[in-house]
TORKOL-4160 file (C-alpha; in steps of 0.2 Angstrom, whole numbers, padded with zeros to 4 digits, m for minus):
171
<pt num="1" X="m0108" Y="0469" Z="m0170"/>
<pt num="2" X="m0089" Y="0467" Z="m0168"/>
<pt num="3" X="m0081" Y="0474" Z="m0152"/>
<pt num="4" X="m0070" Y="0489" Z="m0154"/>
<pt num="5" X="m0051" Y="0485" Z="m0153"/>
<pt num="6" X="m0034" Y="0493" Z="m0155"/>
<pt num="7" X="m0017" Y="0487" Z="m0160"/>
<pt num="8" X="m0001" Y="0497" Z="m0155"/>
<pt num="9" X="0015" Y="0496" Z="m0164"/>
<pt num="10" X="0032" Y="0503" Z="m0158"/>
<pt num="11" X="0044" Y="0510" Z="m0171"/>
<pt num="12" X="0063" Y="0515" Z="m0169"/>
<pt num="13" X="0061" Y="0529" Z="m0182"/>
<pt num="14" X="0049" Y="0542" Z="m0188"/>
<pt num="15" X="0051" Y="0535" Z="m0206"/>
<pt num="16" X="0045" Y="0518" Z="m0201"/>
<pt num="17" X="0030" Y="0525" Z="m0192"/>
<pt num="18" X="0026" Y="0536" Z="m0207"/>
<pt num="19" X="0028" Y="0522" Z="m0220"/>
<pt num="20" X="0016" Y="0512" Z="m0209"/>
<pt num="21" X="0003" Y="0525" Z="m0209"/>
<pt num="22" X="0005" Y="0528" Z="m0228"/>
<pt num="23" X="0003" Y="0510" Z="m0232"/>
<pt num="24" X="m0012" Y="0509" Z="m0221"/>
<pt num="25" X="m0019" Y="0524" Z="m0230"/>
<pt num="26" X="m0016" Y="0516" Z="m0247"/>
<pt num="27" X="m0024" Y="0500" Z="m0241"/>
<pt num="28" X="m0040" Y="0509" Z="m0237"/>
<pt num="29" X="m0039" Y="0509" Z="m0218"/>
<pt num="30" X="m0050" Y="0523" Z="m0211"/>
<pt num="31" X="m0037" Y="0537" Z="m0207"/>
<pt num="32" X="m0049" Y="0543" Z="m0193"/>
<pt num="33" X="m0045" Y="0527" Z="m0184"/>
<pt num="34" X="m0026" Y="0530" Z="m0183"/>
<pt num="35" X="m0015" Y="0538" Z="m0170"/>
<pt num="36" X="0003" Y="0542" Z="m0168"/>
<pt num="37" X="0013" Y="0548" Z="m0153"/>
<pt num="38" X="0032" Y="0552" Z="m0153"/>
<pt num="39" X="0045" Y="0565" Z="m0149"/>
<pt num="40" X="0057" Y="0564" Z="m0164"/>
<pt num="41" X="0065" Y="0581" Z="m0162"/>
<pt num="42" X="0077" Y="0579" Z="m0148"/>
<pt num="43" X="0090" Y="0587" Z="m0157"/>
<pt num="44" X="0081" Y="0604" Z="m0157"/>
<pt num="45" X="0080" Y="0617" Z="m0143"/>
<pt num="46" X="0063" Y="0624" Z="m0148"/>
<pt num="47" X="0046" Y="0616" Z="m0151"/>
<pt num="48" X="0042" Y="0608" Z="m0168"/>
<pt num="49" X="0028" Y="0621" Z="m0171"/>
<pt num="50" X="0012" Y="0628" Z="m0165"/>
<pt num="51" X="m0005" Y="0631" Z="m0172"/>
<pt num="52" X="m0015" Y="0647" Z="m0173"/>
<pt num="53" X="m0033" Y="0648" Z="m0169"/>
<pt num="54" X="m0036" Y="0645" Z="m0188"/>
<pt num="55" X="m0026" Y="0628" Z="m0187"/>
<pt num="56" X="m0012" Y="0634" Z="m0198"/>
<pt num="57" X="0005" Y="0629" Z="m0193"/>
<pt num="58" X="0016" Y="0644" Z="m0190"/>
<pt num="59" X="0033" Y="0636" Z="m0187"/>
<pt num="60" X="0041" Y="0619" Z="m0191"/>
<pt num="61" X="0057" Y="0612" Z="m0184"/>
<pt num="62" X="0068" Y="0600" Z="m0193"/>
<pt num="63" X="0056" Y="0586" Z="m0193"/>
<pt num="64" X="0042" Y="0597" Z="m0198"/>
<pt num="65" X="0039" Y="0589" Z="m0214"/>
<pt num="66" X="0036" Y="0572" Z="m0205"/>
<pt num="67" X="0024" Y="0579" Z="m0193"/>
<pt num="68" X="0016" Y="0591" Z="m0205"/>
<pt num="69" X="0013" Y="0577" Z="m0217"/>
<pt num="70" X="0005" Y="0566" Z="m0204"/>
<pt num="71" X="m0005" Y="0580" Z="m0197"/>
<pt num="72" X="m0013" Y="0583" Z="m0214"/>
<pt num="73" X="m0018" Y="0565" Z="m0215"/>
<pt num="74" X="m0024" Y="0560" Z="m0198"/>
<pt num="75" X="m0038" Y="0568" Z="m0188"/>
<pt num="76" X="m0034" Y="0579" Z="m0173"/>
<pt num="77" X="m0016" Y="0584" Z="m0169"/>
<pt num="78" X="m0008" Y="0592" Z="m0154"/>
<pt num="79" X="0008" Y="0595" Z="m0145"/>
<pt num="80" X="0009" Y="0591" Z="m0126"/>
<pt num="81" X="0021" Y="0592" Z="m0112"/>
<pt num="82" X="0019" Y="0576" Z="m0101"/>
<pt num="83" X="0027" Y="0577" Z="m0085"/>
<pt num="84" X="0039" Y="0562" Z="m0083"/>
<pt num="85" X="0039" Y="0559" Z="m0102"/>
<pt num="86" X="0043" Y="0577" Z="m0109"/>
<pt num="87" X="0036" Y="0584" Z="m0125"/>
<pt num="88" X="0025" Y="0573" Z="m0136"/>
<pt num="89" X="0017" Y="0576" Z="m0152"/>
<pt num="90" X="0001" Y="0566" Z="m0155"/>
<pt num="91" X="m0011" Y="0564" Z="m0169"/>
<pt num="92" X="m0027" Y="0554" Z="m0171"/>
<pt num="93" X="m0041" Y="0549" Z="m0159"/>
<pt num="94" X="m0028" Y="0547" Z="m0145"/>
<pt num="95" X="m0027" Y="0566" Z="m0144"/>
<pt num="96" X="m0045" Y="0567" Z="m0137"/>
<pt num="97" X="m0040" Y="0554" Z="m0123"/>
<pt num="98" X="m0025" Y="0564" Z="m0119"/>
<pt num="99" X="m0035" Y="0581" Z="m0118"/>
<pt num="100" X="m0048" Y="0572" Z="m0107"/>
<pt num="101" X="m0035" Y="0566" Z="m0095"/>
<pt num="102" X="m0026" Y="0583" Z="m0094"/>
<pt num="103" X="m0042" Y="0592" Z="m0092"/>
<pt num="104" X="m0050" Y="0581" Z="m0080"/>
<pt num="105" X="m0034" Y="0577" Z="m0070"/>
<pt num="106" X="m0039" Y="0559" Z="m0073"/>
<pt num="107" X="m0023" Y="0552" Z="m0067"/>
<pt num="108" X="m0024" Y="0534" Z="m0063"/>
<pt num="109" X="m0014" Y="0527" Z="m0049"/>
<pt num="110" X="0001" Y="0539" Z="m0051"/>
<pt num="111" X="0001" Y="0537" Z="m0070"/>
<pt num="112" X="0004" Y="0552" Z="m0081"/>
<pt num="113" X="m0010" Y="0559" Z="m0092"/>
<pt num="114" X="m0002" Y="0548" Z="m0106"/>
<pt num="115" X="m0004" Y="0533" Z="m0095"/>
<pt num="116" X="m0022" Y="0537" Z="m0091"/>
<pt num="117" X="m0026" Y="0540" Z="m0110"/>
<pt num="118" X="m0018" Y="0523" Z="m0114"/>
<pt num="119" X="m0027" Y="0514" Z="m0100"/>
<pt num="120" X="m0043" Y="0522" Z="m0107"/>
<pt num="121" X="m0039" Y="0512" Z="m0123"/>
<pt num="122" X="m0038" Y="0496" Z="m0114"/>
<pt num="123" X="m0019" Y="0495" Z="m0113"/>
<pt num="124" X="m0014" Y="0485" Z="m0097"/>
<pt num="125" X="m0004" Y="0495" Z="m0084"/>
<pt num="126" X="0012" Y="0485" Z="m0087"/>
<pt num="127" X="0011" Y="0490" Z="m0105"/>
<pt num="128" X="0007" Y="0508" Z="m0102"/>
<pt num="129" X="0024" Y="0509" Z="m0092"/>
<pt num="130" X="0033" Y="0501" Z="m0106"/>
<pt num="131" X="0025" Y="0513" Z="m0119"/>
<pt num="132" X="0030" Y="0528" Z="m0109"/>
<pt num="133" X="0048" Y="0522" Z="m0108"/>
<pt num="134" X="0048" Y="0519" Z="m0127"/>
<pt num="135" X="0042" Y="0537" Z="m0130"/>
<pt num="136" X="0055" Y="0544" Z="m0118"/>
<pt num="137" X="0068" Y="0534" Z="m0128"/>
<pt num="138" X="0062" Y="0544" Z="m0144"/>
<pt num="139" X="0052" Y="0529" Z="m0151"/>
<pt num="140" X="0035" Y="0531" Z="m0160"/>
<pt num="141" X="0019" Y="0523" Z="m0156"/>
<pt num="142" X="0006" Y="0520" Z="m0170"/>
<pt num="143" X="m0011" Y="0515" Z="m0164"/>
<pt num="144" X="m0025" Y="0508" Z="m0176"/>
<pt num="145" X="m0043" Y="0507" Z="m0169"/>
<pt num="146" X="m0056" Y="0495" Z="m0177"/>
<pt num="147" X="m0065" Y="0479" Z="m0177"/>
<pt num="148" X="m0056" Y="0462" Z="m0178"/>
<pt num="149" X="m0054" Y="0463" Z="m0197"/>
<pt num="150" X="m0046" Y="0480" Z="m0197"/>
<pt num="151" X="m0034" Y="0476" Z="m0183"/>
<pt num="152" X="m0028" Y="0461" Z="m0192"/>
<pt num="153" X="m0025" Y="0471" Z="m0208"/>
<pt num="154" X="m0016" Y="0485" Z="m0197"/>
<pt num="155" X="m0005" Y="0472" Z="m0188"/>
<pt num="156" X="0000" Y="0464" Z="m0204"/>
<pt num="157" X="0005" Y="0481" Z="m0211"/>
<pt num="158" X="0014" Y="0486" Z="m0195"/>
<pt num="159" X="0025" Y="0471" Z="m0195"/>
<pt num="160" X="0030" Y="0473" Z="m0213"/>
<pt num="161" X="0037" Y="0490" Z="m0208"/>
<pt num="162" X="0049" Y="0483" Z="m0194"/>
<pt num="163" X="0038" Y="0486" Z="m0179"/>
<pt num="164" X="0048" Y="0482" Z="m0163"/>
<pt num="165" X="0033" Y="0474" Z="m0157"/>
<pt num="166" X="0014" Y="0475" Z="m0158"/>
<pt num="167" X="0000" Y="0472" Z="m0145"/>
<pt num="168" X="m0018" Y="0471" Z="m0147"/>
<pt num="169" X="m0030" Y="0479" Z="m0134"/>
<pt num="170" X="m0049" Y="0478" Z="m0131"/>
<pt num="171" X="m0057" Y="0494" Z="m0127"/>
């Protein structure tokens, strides 16, 4: 059985991140195995939106079409306020890791809940700090989970969409 892995890509813009996710979807990549994290609404003074108990979006900000489109494709979505990082929108399997870190106060060696969630994915501490800084700078993280074959496909597609960098991690 292949070992579970992940590849993380950093993008400057939400359109690069969205294009990557859309191409992964067209390639047949399992959308339940993709995550995205980002701010992307720093020009607004209010939240992007919020969900009701029926999981229906009640309010969207200027980038609502971006987040709404992705949240419709990816499994699980949430909006977090991460101390030291600020407001973060997330979708995909990473949401469960963030919720677990927040609920269990599973902070690892002074890292934020985001840092603890990334370390649970197998991301080295040095990279966790780098990714937190990227998110503070309004960049986007796209994370693909899967076996070696899935990861290679995802990395190929991520690089075609101008990823600033990619990193593989073993869970």
